C-alpha positions in Angstrom: 33.9 24.2 -31.3 33.7 22.1 -28.1 36.8 20.3 -26.8 36.4 16.7 -25.9 37.1 17.3 -22.2 34.4 19.9 -21.6 31.8 19.0 -19.0 28.2 19.0 -19.9 27.6 22.1 -17.8 30.4 23.9 -19.6 29.1 22.9 -23.0 25.6 24.0 -22.1 26.9 27.4 -20.9 29.0 27.9 -24.0 26.3 27.0 -26.5 22.8 27.9 -25.3 19.8 26.3 -27.0 18.4 28.1 -30.0 15.8 30.8 -29.2 12.2 29.5 -29.1 13.1 26.0 -28.0 12.5 24.4 -24.6 14.7 21.9 -22.9 13.4 18.3 -23.3 11.8 17.2 -19.9 13.6 14.5 -18.1 12.0 11.1 -18.8 11.0 9.5 -15.5 9.0 6.4 -14.8 6.4 8.5 -12.9 5.6 10.4 -16.1 5.6 7.4 -18.4 2.7 5.1 -19.5 2.7 1.4 -18.7 3.6 0.7 -22.3 6.7 2.9 -22.0 7.8 1.9 -18.5 7.3 -1.9 -18.9 10.0 -2.0 -21.6 12.3 -2.3 -18.6 12.0 -6.0 -17.5 13.1 -5.3 -13.9 10.4 -2.6 -13.6 7.8 -4.9 -15.1 8.7 -7.6 -12.6 8.4 -5.2 -9.8 5.0 -4.0 -10.9 3.7 -7.6 -11.3 5.0 -8.4 -7.8 3.3 -5.2 -6.4 0.0 -6.0 -8.1 0.1 -9.6 -7.0 0.7 -8.6 -3.4 -2.0 -6.0 -3.5 -4.5 -8.4 -5.2 -3.9 -11.1 -2.6 -4.2 -8.5 0.2 -7.6 -7.5 -1.2 -8.8 -11.1 -1.5 -7.6 -11.8 2.1 -9.4 -8.6 3.3 -12.6 -9.8 1.7 -12.4 -13.2 3.4 -11.5 -11.6 6.7 -14.3 -9.0 6.7 -16.8 -11.7 5.7 -15.6 -13.8 8.7 -15.5 -10.8 11.1 -19.2 -10.1 10.2 -20.1 -13.1 12.3 -18.8 -11.3 15.4 -21.0 -8.2 14.7 -23.3 -7.4 17.7 -26.2 -6.3 15.4 -27.7 -7.0 12.1 -26.9 -3.5 10.9 -23.2 -4.0 11.9 -23.2 -7.3 10.1 -24.6 -5.7 6.9 -22.0 -2.9 7.1 -19.1 -5.3 7.2 -20.6 -7.4 4.4 -20.7 -4.2 2.3 -17.1 -3.5 3.0 -16.2 -7.1 2.1 -18.0 -6.6 -1.2 -15.9 -3.5 -1.9 -12.7 -5.3 -1.2 -13.7 -8.1 -3.6 -14.4 -5.5 -6.3 -10.9 -4.1 -5.8 -9.5 -7.6 -6.1 -11.3 -8.0 -9.4 -9.8 -4.8 -10.8 -6.3 -6.0 -10.0 -6.9 -9.5 -11.4 -8.2 -8.0 -14.6 -5.1 -5.7 -14.9 -2.8 -8.6 -14.4 -4.6 -10.6 -17.1 -4.6 -7.6 -19.4 -0.8 -7.3 -19.3 -0.5 -11.1 -20.0 0.4 -12.1 -16.5 -1.3 -15.0 -14.7 -3.1 -13.5 -11.6 -2.8 -16.6 -9.5 0.9 -16.9 -10.2 1.4 -13.2 -9.4 -0.3 -13.7 -6.0 1.2 -17.0 -4.9 4.5 -15.6 -3.7 2.7 -13.4 -1.1 0.0 -15.8 0.1 2.0 -17.5 2.8 3.3 -14.2 4.4 -0.1 -12.6 4.4 -1.9 -15.7 5.6 0.7 -15.8 8.5 0.0 -12.2 9.3 -3.7 -12.8 9.5 -3.1 -16.0 11.6 -1.0 -14.0 14.1 -3.5 -11.2 14.3 -6.8 -13.0 14.4 -9.2 -10.8 16.4 -10.8 -12.3 19.5 -13.9 -10.1 19.4 -15.8 -7.5 17.5 -13.8 -4.5 18.6 -10.4 -6.1 17.8 -11.8 -6.9 14.4 -12.7 -3.2 13.8 -9.3 -2.1 15.0 -7.6 -4.5 12.6 -9.7 -3.4 9.7 -9.0 0.3 10.5 -5.4 0.2 11.7 -4.0 -2.9 9.8 -5.5 -2.1 6.5 -4.6 1.6 6.7 -0.9 0.7 7.4 -0.9 -1.4 4.2 -2.6 1.4 2.3 -0.1 3.9 3.4 2.7 1.6 2.2 1.2 1.1 -1.2 0.5 4.9 -1.6 4.1 5.6 -0.9 5.2 3.1 -3.6 2.6 4.5 -6.0 4.5 7.8 -6.3 7.2 5.9 -8.1 5.0 4.0 -10.5 4.1 4.7 -14.1 0.9 6.8 -14.6 -1.4 3.9 -15.6 -0.3 1.6 -12.7 -0.4 4.5 -10.2 -4.0 5.3 -11.1 -5.0 1.7 -10.7 -3.3 1.3 -7.3 -4.7 4.5 -5.9 -8.2 3.5 -7.1 -8.1 0.2 -5.2 -6.9 1.9 -2.1 -10.1 4.0 -1.8 -11.6 3.8 1.7 -14.3 1.2 1.7 -16.0 2.8 4.8 -13.6 1.3 7.4 -12.5 4.6 8.8 -15.7 6.4 9.9 -17.4 3.2 10.8 -14.6 1.9 13.0 -13.9 5.2 14.6 -17.6 5.6 15.6 -17.9 2.1 17.0 -14.6 2.1 18.9 -15.0 5.5 20.4 -18.5 4.6 21.6 -17.2 1.4 23.2 -14.5 3.3 25.0 -16.9 5.9 26.3 -19.2 3.1 27.5 -16.3 1.3 29.3 -13.0 3.2 29.5 -11.1 0.1 30.5 -11.6 -1.2 26.9 -9.2 1.5 25.7 -6.1 0.0 27.2 -6.7 -3.4 25.8 -7.4 -2.0 22.3 -4.3 0.2 22.4 -2.1 -2.8 23.1 -3.8 -4.7 20.3 -3.2 -1.8 17.8 0.5 -1.6 18.7 0.8 -5.3 18.0 -0.9 -4.9 14.7 1.5 -2.0 13.8 4.6 -4.2 14.6 3.3 -7.2 12.7 2.2 -5.2 9.7 5.6 -3.4 9.3 7.5 -6.6 9.8 5.5 -8.4 7.2 5.9 -5.5 4.7 9.7 -5.5 5.2 9.9 -9.3 4.8 7.8 -9.3 1.6 9.9 -6.6 0.0 13.2 -8.2 1.1 12.1 -11.6 -0.4 11.3 -10.1 -3.8 14.4 -8.8 -5.7 12.5 -6.6 -8.2 10.4 -4.9 -5.5 13.4 -4.3 -3.2 15.4 -2.9 -6.2 12.6 -0.5 -7.0 12.5 0.7 -3.3 16.2 1.2 -2.7 17.0 3.0 -5.9 18.0 0.4 -8.5 15.4 1.8 -10.9 14.9 5.3 -12.0 13.0 7.4 -9.4 13.3 4.6 -6.9 13.8 5.3 -3.2 17.3 5.3 -1.7 17.9 3.7 1.7 17.4 7.0 3.4 14.1 7.5 1.7 13.0 4.0 2.8 13.6 5.1 6.4 11.6 8.3 5.9 8.8 6.3 4.3 8.4 4.1 7.3 8.6 7.1 9.6 5.7 8.7 7.7 3.7 5.5 8.0 4.3 5.5 11.7 3.2 9.1 12.0 0.0 8.4 10.1 -0.6 5.4 12.5 -0.2 7.7 15.5 -2.8 10.1 14.1 -5.3 7.3 13.5 -4.8 6.0 17.0 -5.7 9.5 18.3 -8.8 9.5 16.1 -9.8 6.3 17.9 -9.1 7.9 21.3 -6.2 5.5 21.9 -2.6 6.0 22.9 -0.1 5.1 20.1 
């Protein structure tokens, strides 16, 4: 018979499970469905915030790419950006539908993030075609890296949705090809674009940190207030990984990080 002061480990060692049985797996958010995980109101609020931020980001990306298409030097380039803009709007539609399906108002979910994202785009408005390509490639990729990091701590259903809307819309290969060609044609362009990319990196990380800090549920999820959340050390590692990925993308463009 166990004594009341035995530890769990001692109890487990003294009384092994019956033969033929397996230990019950630990229940974690990452292995749960949305129906299971959303029973926690704090987790539900964090996911609504996350989907709202992502939805507005996709809507803003659609608007920006459509606007940047006006700077395209050729009809083919204009059509390529228009195609990317269409893909971003499709992603926005999927997020809006999911929010509505879980009985959340999509507009209300997006509104808390509109001002911060609009300010980011105001501060990083490209002055020409090449800066627009760098922003689409570098800026959007930083945001995608952040959301992919967060996705590892989401329930299975929400994680699948988030990863699906982070699919590359063609920015990467198109931007790399055009920017590298421009630098080869005029190497002086490289220095200006490298400075621009560094500015984008700084602004994007600052905006991400501000958005998370302003939303209690999101920050709680990231710093470990929910099961499987990041602790503070993990947050630092997360941003280090995002920075490393940025450095690799810069190298692919032929630019110094």
